[in-house]
TIPA-52005 format. One record per residue (C-alpha): residue number from 1; x, y, z. Coordinates in steps of 0.1 Angstrom, whole numbers. Layout:
<recs>
REC; NUM; X; Y; Z
...
</recs>
This chain:
<recs>
REC; 1; 641; -155; -631
REC; 2; 623; -135; -605
REC; 3; 608; -154; -575
REC; 4; 573; -148; -563
REC; 5; 572; -123; -533
REC; 6; 546; -113; -510
REC; 7; 541; -76; -505
REC; 8; 531; -68; -469
REC; 9; 541; -66; -433
REC; 10; 539; -103; -426
REC; 11; 566; -123; -444
REC; 12; 549; -156; -436
REC; 13; 517; -152; -453
REC; 14; 510; -179; -477
REC; 15; 510; -172; -515
REC; 16; 479; -176; -536
REC; 17; 476; -210; -553
REC; 18; 463; -195; -585
REC; 19; 495; -175; -591
REC; 20; 518; -192; -616
REC; 21; 553; -200; -605
REC; 22; 565; -211; -639
REC; 23; 595; -195; -657
REC; 24; 573; -188; -688
REC; 25; 546; -170; -669
REC; 26; 543; -133; -675
REC; 27; 510; -129; -657
REC; 28; 512; -108; -625
REC; 29; 482; -112; -602
REC; 30; 463; -81; -592
REC; 31; 466; -71; -556
REC; 32; 435; -82; -537
REC; 33; 422; -73; -502
REC; 34; 417; -99; -476
REC; 35; 395; -86; -448
REC; 36; 391; -96; -413
REC; 37; 427; -102; -404
REC; 38; 448; -81; -381
REC; 39; 486; -82; -386
REC; 40; 505; -83; -354
REC; 41; 473; -88; -335
REC; 42; 471; -114; -309
REC; 43; 447; -142; -315
REC; 44; 421; -149; -287
REC; 45; 410; -185; -284
REC; 46; 374; -194; -279
REC; 47; 382; -209; -245
REC; 48; 398; -176; -234
REC; 49; 368; -157; -247
REC; 50; 344; -179; -228
REC; 51; 365; -175; -196
REC; 52; 362; -137; -200
REC; 53; 324; -139; -204
REC; 54; 322; -162; -173
REC; 55; 339; -136; -152
REC; 56; 312; -111; -160
REC; 57; 283; -134; -154
REC; 58; 264; -135; -121
REC; 59; 265; -162; -95
REC; 60; 230; -176; -103
REC; 61; 238; -178; -140
REC; 62; 271; -195; -134
REC; 63; 255; -221; -111
REC; 64; 227; -229; -136
REC; 65; 253; -232; -164
REC; 66; 272; -260; -145
REC; 67; 242; -283; -150
REC; 68; 239; -298; -185
REC; 69; 201; -298; -183
REC; 70; 197; -262; -172
REC; 71; 225; -252; -196
REC; 72; 205; -267; -226
REC; 73; 173; -250; -215
REC; 74; 191; -215; -211
REC; 75; 206; -220; -245
REC; 76; 174; -230; -262
REC; 77; 149; -208; -243
REC; 78; 168; -177; -232
REC; 79; 137; -155; -235
REC; 80; 116; -177; -211
REC; 81; 143; -176; -185
REC; 82; 147; -138; -189
REC; 83; 109; -135; -184
REC; 84; 108; -159; -155
REC; 85; 137; -145; -135
REC; 86; 134; -109; -147
REC; 87; 96; -105; -143
REC; 88; 77; -133; -127
REC; 89; 98; -143; -97
REC; 90; 107; -107; -87
REC; 91; 69; -99; -88
REC; 92; 61; -129; -66
REC; 93; 89; -120; -42
REC; 94; 73; -86; -38
REC; 95; 40; -101; -32
REC; 96; 55; -125; -6
REC; 97; 70; -96; 12
REC; 98; 37; -79; 13
REC; 99; 21; -111; 28
REC; 100; 47; -116; 55
REC; 101; 51; -80; 67
REC; 102; 13; -73; 63
REC; 103; 4; -101; 87
REC; 104; 30; -89; 112
REC; 105; 15; -54; 110
REC; 106; -19; -67; 116
REC; 107; -9; -83; 149
REC; 108; 6; -51; 159
REC; 109; -23; -28; 149
REC; 110; -53; -49; 158
REC; 111; -53; -42; 196
REC; 112; -51; -5; 189
REC; 113; -80; -7; 165
REC; 114; -102; -26; 189
REC; 115; -94; -1; 216
REC; 116; -104; 28; 193
REC; 117; -136; 11; 183
REC; 118; -145; 4; 219
REC; 119; -139; 40; 228
REC; 120; -161; 52; 199
REC; 121; -190; 29; 210
REC; 122; -186; 40; 247
REC; 123; -188; 76; 235
REC; 124; -219; 70; 215
REC; 125; -235; 50; 243
REC; 126; -226; 78; 268
REC; 127; -241; 104; 245
REC; 128; -274; 84; 243
REC; 129; -275; 79; 281
REC; 130; -269; 116; 286
REC; 131; -296; 126; 263
REC; 132; -321; 103; 280
REC; 133; -310; 118; 313
REC; 134; -315; 154; 300
REC; 135; -350; 144; 288
REC; 136; -359; 129; 322
REC; 137; -345; 159; 341
REC; 138; -365; 186; 320
REC; 139; -396; 164; 324
REC; 140; -395; 160; 361
REC; 141; -374; 190; 374
REC; 142; -404; 209; 387
REC; 143; -416; 179; 407
REC; 144; -382; 171; 419
REC; 145; -374; 206; 432
REC; 146; -407; 209; 449
REC; 147; -403; 176; 467
REC; 148; -368; 186; 477
REC; 149; -382; 218; 491
REC; 150; -408; 200; 511
REC; 151; -382; 176; 524
REC; 152; -361; 206; 534
REC; 153; -332; 195; 513
REC; 154; -303; 220; 513
REC; 155; -293; 229; 477
REC; 156; -257; 225; 464
REC; 157; -241; 209; 435
REC; 158; -235; 178; 456
REC; 159; -270; 176; 470
REC; 160; -285; 181; 435
REC; 161; -266; 150; 424
REC; 162; -274; 129; 453
REC; 163; -309; 137; 467
REC; 164; -328; 155; 438
REC; 165; -315; 131; 411
REC; 166; -325; 101; 433
REC; 167; -360; 115; 434
REC; 168; -361; 122; 398
REC; 169; -350; 89; 385
REC; 170; -365; 66; 412
REC; 171; -399; 80; 399
REC; 172; -414; 87; 434
REC; 173; -448; 97; 419
REC; 174; -467; 87; 451
REC; 175; -450; 113; 473
REC; 176; -478; 138; 470
REC; 177; -506; 111; 470
REC; 178; -493; 96; 502
REC; 179; -486; 128; 520
REC; 180; -514; 150; 507
REC; 181; -525; 161; 542
REC; 182; -491; 169; 554
REC; 183; -483; 187; 522
REC; 184; -515; 208; 524
REC; 185; -508; 218; 560
REC; 186; -472; 227; 551
REC; 187; -482; 248; 522
REC; 188; -507; 267; 544
REC; 189; -478; 278; 566
REC; 190; -452; 281; 540
REC; 191; -433; 312; 531
REC; 192; -438; 315; 493
REC; 193; -409; 338; 489
REC; 194; -387; 311; 502
REC; 195; -403; 286; 479
REC; 196; -397; 309; 449
REC; 197; -361; 315; 458
REC; 198; -356; 277; 464
REC; 199; -372; 267; 431
REC; 200; -350; 294; 413
REC; 201; -319; 281; 428
REC; 202; -329; 245; 419
REC; 203; -336; 256; 383
REC; 204; -302; 273; 381
REC; 205; -284; 241; 393
REC; 206; -303; 219; 369
REC; 207; -294; 243; 341
REC; 208; -257; 240; 348
REC; 209; -259; 202; 352
REC; 210; -279; 200; 319
REC; 211; -253; 221; 301
REC; 212; -224; 199; 313
REC; 213; -243; 167; 301
REC; 214; -251; 184; 268
REC; 215; -214; 191; 262
REC; 216; -206; 155; 269
REC; 217; -231; 144; 244
REC; 218; -216; 167; 217
REC; 219; -182; 154; 224
REC; 220; -193; 119; 222
REC; 221; -210; 124; 189
REC; 222; -178; 138; 174
REC; 223; -162; 104; 178
REC; 224; -153; 88; 145
REC; 225; -171; 55; 133
REC; 226; -158; 20; 135
REC; 227; -129; 8; 113
REC; 228; -120; -28; 103
REC; 229; -86; -23; 86
REC; 230; -67; -47; 108
REC; 231; -96; -69; 123
REC; 232; -124; -88; 107
REC; 233; -156; -93; 127
REC; 234; -184; -117; 118
REC; 235; -203; -145; 133
REC; 236; -180; -174; 135
REC; 237; -148; -154; 141
REC; 238; -127; -167; 170
REC; 239; -103; -142; 185
REC; 240; -74; -118; 176
REC; 241; -50; -148; 174
REC; 242; -63; -161; 142
REC; 243; -52; -146; 109
REC; 244; -82; -144; 84
REC; 245; -77; -151; 47
REC; 246; -111; -168; 42
REC; 247; -119; -166; 4
REC; 248; -154; -179; 5
REC; 249; -168; -150; 27
REC; 250; -171; -125; -1
REC; 251; -201; -145; -15
REC; 252; -222; -132; 14
REC; 253; -224; -97; 28
REC; 254; -208; -104; 62
REC; 255; -176; -86; 52
REC; 256; -192; -53; 43
REC; 257; -182; -25; 68
REC; 258; -219; -20; 79
REC; 259; -223; -57; 86
REC; 260; -191; -59; 105
REC; 261; -200; -28; 124
REC; 262; -234; -42; 134
REC; 263; -218; -75; 146
REC; 264; -191; -56; 166
REC; 265; -217; -32; 182
REC; 266; -239; -62; 191
REC; 267; -211; -79; 209
REC; 268; -200; -47; 227
REC; 269; -236; -40; 240
REC; 270; -238; -76; 253
REC; 271; -205; -73; 270
REC; 272; -215; -38; 285
REC; 273; -247; -52; 300
REC; 274; -227; -81; 315
REC; 275; -202; -58; 331
REC; 276; -228; -33; 343
REC; 277; -247; -60; 361
REC; 278; -216; -73; 376
REC; 279; -205; -38; 389
REC; 280; -240; -30; 403
REC; 281; -237; -61; 424
REC; 282; -204; -48; 438
REC; 283; -218; -13; 446
REC; 284; -252; -25; 458
REC; 285; -244; -52; 483
REC; 286; -271; -39; 507
REC; 287; -296; -42; 479
REC; 288; -299; -4; 474
REC; 289; -282; 18; 448
REC; 290; -280; 55; 447
REC; 291; -280; 73; 414
REC; 292; -244; 81; 418
REC; 293; -235; 44; 422
REC; 294; -257; 35; 391
REC; 295; -237; 60; 371
REC; 296; -204; 48; 386
REC; 297; -212; 12; 376
REC; 298; -223; 23; 341
REC; 299; -191; 43; 336
REC; 300; -169; 14; 346
REC; 301; -187; -9; 322
REC; 302; -183; 17; 295
REC; 303; -145; 17; 300
REC; 304; -141; -21; 302
REC; 305; -166; -33; 276
REC; 306; -152; -46; 243
REC; 307; -167; -60; 210
REC; 308; -134; -73; 197
REC; 309; -136; -106; 214
REC; 310; -154; -121; 184
REC; 311; -130; -109; 157
REC; 312; -101; -123; 137
REC; 313; -70; -106; 122
REC; 314; -76; -91; 89
REC; 315; -46; -107; 71
REC; 316; -56; -100; 35
REC; 317; -64; -64; 41
REC; 318; -32; -59; 60
REC; 319; -11; -75; 32
REC; 320; -28; -53; 7
REC; 321; -19; -22; 28
REC; 322; 17; -33; 28
REC; 323; 16; -37; -10
REC; 324; 5; -1; -13
REC; 325; 34; 9; 9
REC; 326; 62; -9; -10
REC; 327; 48; 4; -43
REC; 328; 45; 39; -30
REC; 329; 8; 42; -39
REC; 330; -4; 50; -4
REC; 331; -41; 58; -7
REC; 332; -42; 72; 27
REC; 333; -73; 53; 38
REC; 334; -55; 36; 66
REC; 335; -22; 41; 86
REC; 336; -5; 24; 115
REC; 337; -10; 40; 149
REC; 338; 10; 18; 173
REC; 339; 47; 24; 179
REC; 340; 56; -11; 167
REC; 341; 36; -8; 135
REC; 342; 53; 25; 127
REC; 343; 86; 12; 135
REC; 344; 80; -18; 112
REC; 345; 70; 5; 83
REC; 346; 99; 28; 89
REC; 347; 125; 0; 87
REC; 348; 111; -29; 66
REC; 349; 88; -7; 46
REC; 350; 118; 13; 34
REC; 351; 137; -18; 22
REC; 352; 105; -30; 5
REC; 353; 104; 3; -14
REC; 354; 140; -3; -25
REC; 355; 130; -38; -37
REC; 356; 101; -24; -56
REC; 357; 124; 2; -73
REC; 358; 149; -25; -83
REC; 359; 120; -47; -97
REC; 360; 106; -18; -116
REC; 361; 138; -10; -133
REC; 362; 144; -46; -141
REC; 363; 110; -57; -153
REC; 364; 105; -26; -177
REC; 365; 139; -33; -193
REC; 366; 134; -70; -197
REC; 367; 98; -66; -211
REC; 368; 109; -40; -236
REC; 369; 139; -61; -247
REC; 370; 119; -93; -251
REC; 371; 92; -75; -270
REC; 372; 116; -58; -293
REC; 373; 132; -92; -301
REC; 374; 98; -109; -306
REC; 375; 86; -81; -330
REC; 376; 117; -81; -350
REC; 377; 115; -119; -355
REC; 378; 79; -119; -365
REC; 379; 80; -96; -394
REC; 380; 105; -70; -408
REC; 381; 77; -44; -408
REC; 382; 72; -47; -371
REC; 383; 109; -38; -363
REC; 384; 100; -1; -365
REC; 385; 84; -6; -331
REC; 386; 118; -13; -317
REC; 387; 129; 23; -324
REC; 388; 123; 48; -295
REC; 389; 97; 69; -314
REC; 390; 74; 40; -325
REC; 391; 83; 21; -293
REC; 392; 71; 49; -271
REC; 393; 38; 51; -289
REC; 394; 35; 12; -287
REC; 395; 41; 11; -250
REC; 396; 20; 41; -243
REC; 397; -10; 26; -260
REC; 398; -4; -7; -242
REC; 399; -4; 12; -208
REC; 400; -36; 30; -217
REC; 401; -53; -3; -227
REC; 402; -42; -20; -196
REC; 403; -56; 8; -174
REC; 404; -89; 2; -192
REC; 405; -88; -34; -183
REC; 406; -80; -25; -147
REC; 407; -109; -1; -146
REC; 408; -133; -29; -156
REC; 409; -118; -53; -130
REC; 410; -121; -27; -102
REC; 411; -156; -18; -113
REC; 412; -167; -54; -110
REC; 413; -149; -58; -77
REC; 414; -166; -29; -61
REC; 415; -200; -41; -73
REC; 416; -196; -77; -61
REC; 417; -180; -69; -28
REC; 418; -197; -38; -16
REC; 419; -228; -38; -37
REC; 420; -220; -2; -47
REC; 421; -220; 8; -85
REC; 422; -189; 26; -97
REC; 423; -188; 46; -129
REC; 424; -163; 34; -155
REC; 425; -148; 69; -158
REC; 426; -141; 69; -120
REC; 427; -127; 34; -122
REC; 428; -104; 45; -151
REC; 429; -93; 76; -129
REC; 430; -85; 51; -101
REC; 431; -64; 30; -125
REC; 432; -45; 61; -135
REC; 433; -37; 72; -100
REC; 434; -27; 36; -91
REC; 435; -4; 29; -119
REC; 436; 12; 61; -116
REC; 437; 16; 56; -78
REC; 438; 0; 89; -71
REC; 439; -27; 75; -49
REC; 440; -48; 105; -42
REC; 441; -72; 86; -18
REC; 442; -104; 97; -33
REC; 443; -109; 61; -45
REC; 444; -92; 30; -30
REC; 445; -98; -7; -25
REC; 446; -116; -13; 8
REC; 447; -93; -36; 30
REC; 448; -124; -47; 49
REC; 449; -136; -69; 21
REC; 450; -103; -80; 7
REC; 451; -98; -118; 6
REC; 452; -71; -142; -2
REC; 453; -77; -145; -40
REC; 454; -74; -107; -42
REC; 455; -38; -109; -31
REC; 456; -30; -130; -62
REC; 457; -44; -112; -91
REC; 458; -47; -75; -78
REC; 459; -10; -71; -71
REC; 460; 0; -88; -104
REC; 461; -24; -64; -122
REC; 462; -8; -34; -106
REC; 463; 28; -47; -112
REC; 464; 22; -53; -148
REC; 465; 7; -18; -151
REC; 466; 38; -4; -134
REC; 467; 60; -24; -159
REC; 468; 41; -11; -189
REC; 469; 45; 25; -176
REC; 470; 82; 19; -170
REC; 471; 88; 6; -205
REC; 472; 68; 36; -220
REC; 473; 88; 61; -200
REC; 474; 121; 45; -209
REC; 475; 113; 46; -247
REC; 476; 100; 81; -244
REC; 477; 130; 93; -226
REC; 478; 153; 79; -253
REC; 479; 133; 93; -281
REC; 480; 133; 128; -266
REC; 481; 170; 127; -257
REC; 482; 180; 116; -293
REC; 483; 158; 143; -310
REC; 484; 164; 172; -287
REC; 485; 201; 168; -283
REC; 486; 209; 160; -320
REC; 487; 239; 138; -308
REC; 488; 253; 166; -288
REC; 489; 257; 170; -250
REC; 490; 230; 189; -232
REC; 491; 238; 221; -213
REC; 492; 240; 202; -179
REC; 493; 262; 175; -194
REC; 494; 285; 201; -209
REC; 495; 288; 219; -175
REC; 496; 295; 187; -157
REC; 497; 320; 176; -184
REC; 498; 339; 209; -180
REC; 499; 338; 206; -142
REC; 500; 356; 173; -142
REC; 501; 342; 148; -167
REC; 502; 317; 130; -146
REC; 503; 308; 108; -176
REC; 504; 342; 93; -178
REC; 505; 353; 110; -210
REC; 506; 380; 130; -193
REC; 507; 395; 97; -179
REC; 508; 395; 84; -214
REC; 509; 412; 115; -228
REC; 510; 439; 112; -201
REC; 511; 446; 75; -210
REC; 512; 446; 80; -247
REC; 513; 482; 93; -252
REC; 514; 496; 64; -232
REC; 515; 482; 38; -256
REC; 516; 497; 30; -290
REC; 517; 483; 49; -320
REC; 518; 455; 31; -337
REC; 519; 449; 32; -374
REC; 520; 418; 50; -387
REC; 521; 400; 18; -395
REC; 522; 408; -5; -366
REC; 523; 381; -29; -375
REC; 524; 397; -40; -408
REC; 525; 432; -45; -420
REC; 526; 442; -49; -457
REC; 527; 469; -74; -467
REC; 528; 481; -71; -502
REC; 529; 491; -104; -518
REC; 530; 510; -101; -551
REC; 531; 528; -124; -573
</recs>
């Protein structure tokens, strides 16, 4: 009597219970396949598998998994945690960096901006004073030259400034009335050729003096206008030690550049007149001032006057500027001028850009992955949008729709803060150059009217636009690669592969002969059980 026998590589495989072992049985069971087992393969326990997975997990994940509560939450809501730690928290970290470094930059740049504004106002005031001087000179030059000739004043550039200008600006109109007899007698004996030559010389000197003053006036008018990128000036502002994030100011018009300019100029003029009176007292201790001393007192007041003593630091505008740096948008409407500010942008700004690059790569991948899983779970028909072709169309349309929403928000923002209408097409163009980080500078958000609430929704709106664009470009690149390469290497990949296998295939080829030969179908082994 033949005993039952198992045909296979493993002698200890159990026999089938349905196979008859009786002596009268003439039925032989057909060989059948049992899939999923690997003969001579080592069995890996679940604990060993978990230990291997834990070695590849990050420190944050391991620490959260140690707590029973967080472990349950991670197991039950993995998508929420991926959205929280992969998108929300990195975005707020980036916004926090903009807030911190932006306020530091404002403290570094504010004194420089105040100095530039004061110089511009001094130049404009000097131009106005020079123009008035030229008008007075041309109006009274004939009288002044004649009086100087009657007083036998020697003509030179110095004497023209001292004596003749004194007579012009002190308005000695009673000279001829009080000395009419003496003047008439002097004219009867005068040499009119000498008078003609004297008046000609006096006119030549006045022409040169007028030309110099006119050039000063032109240079003064070339000065740029006032700026309020790092400072904020309005009634109630304290000094440059206070950081301003007031969110209720945008309800009024005090933050408009024109209104801040008016307030700054008003304070500057008040300070100028105070200093001018002080310096005139220093020069005129004897109670009398010459024209030169008057001009010297005015020049000193122009140098020392300031309108920044009633301004705060523009914290919100500075933080927004830093956000445009770290996202590489850079509209170009403002830039640091101090050495400290440039050093801060050079160092911390570079690391902020690296943080933004890391965030952009993570948020786009996480959002695409979560969306693919959600669409697949909702309906089988929506699973097509997880493929690169349909996915690129989906994310492209989402990005375009988001830019339209951004355009509407920016249009309303411009209208409410500046009172200036903005066309929807221009707003959409602004959204495009912003989300693509081009930042041409033809349109930008004015830092003068930025307030604290803007630092919450504006950066989030931008960052979500960046994320949508990143997801779209990722899907599009995958689609183009799959359809253009047809599963083969590109020309560049082939060249690099033949150079030395930069993609790692060469290393695998070198290691392949050292390993044991694998069967053609390594995923499934067949064991034949027979009776």
